[in-house]
C-alpha positions in Angstrom: 0.1 0.0 0.3 1.3 3.5 -0.7 0.0 6.9 0.8 0.4 10.0 -1.3 -0.7 13.3 0.7 -0.8 16.6 -1.3 -2.0 20.0 -0.6 -5.9 18.8 -1.2 -6.0 15.6 -1.5 -4.5 12.1 -0.2 -4.6 8.9 -2.2 -4.7 5.8 -1.2 -3.0 3.4 -4.0 -3.5 -0.6 -3.0 -2.8 -4.0 -5.2 -5.3 -6.9 -5.3 -7.2 -8.2 -7.9 -5.7 -7.9 -11.3 -8.8 -5.9 -12.7 -10.6 -2.3 -12.3 -13.5 -2.6 -9.9 -17.0 -1.2 -11.3 -16.9 2.3 -10.4 -20.8 2.5 -10.6 -21.2 0.0 -7.9 -18.3 -0.1 -5.0 -19.2 2.7 -3.1 -23.2 1.1 -2.6 -23.8 -1.0 0.7 -23.6 -4.5 0.4 -21.8 -4.5 -2.9 -18.8 -7.3 -2.9 -16.0 -7.7 -5.3 -14.8 -11.1 -4.2 -16.3 -14.2 -3.1 -14.5 -13.9 0.7 -17.3 -14.7 3.4 -14.8 -12.1 5.5 -16.3 -9.3 3.2 -19.9 -7.6 4.4 -19.7 -5.2 1.1 -19.9 -2.7 4.0 -16.2 -0.5 4.0 -16.7 1.1 1.0 -20.3 2.6 1.5 -19.4 3.4 5.2 -15.9 5.6 3.5 -18.7 7.2 1.5 -20.8 8.3 4.0 -17.9 9.8 6.2 -17.0 11.8 3.2 -20.4 12.6 2.2 -20.7 13.9 5.8 -17.4 16.4 5.4 -18.1 17.5 2.2 -15.2 16.0 0.6 -15.2 13.8 -2.1 -13.9 10.2 -3.4 -12.8 8.9 -6.6 -11.5 5.6 -7.8 -9.2 4.8 -10.4 -7.2 2.0 -11.7 -3.9 1.7 -13.4 -3.0 -2.0 -12.7 -3.3 -1.2 -8.9 -6.4 0.2 -7.0 -6.5 4.2 -6.5 -8.9 5.7 -3.8 -8.5 9.6 -3.8 -10.3 12.2 -1.2 -10.4 15.5 -2.3 -10.8 17.9 -0.3 -12.3 21.8 -0.8 -10.5 24.6 -1.8 
């Protein structure tokens, strides 16, 4: 895992599955990308709720690694 911090954002880059997640669904409750029984599909939904509560933005991109970027208002 790599973490990048800039003046207006924090990015977390992580390896994992070698394919991109579906960005239309990953922040919805109970959405799971793996068959792991330990996954509840709540983690990114909780992150998204917290970020929305603080009027921040979260974005997902894939460049061979999964990158989540939280952007702060200017």
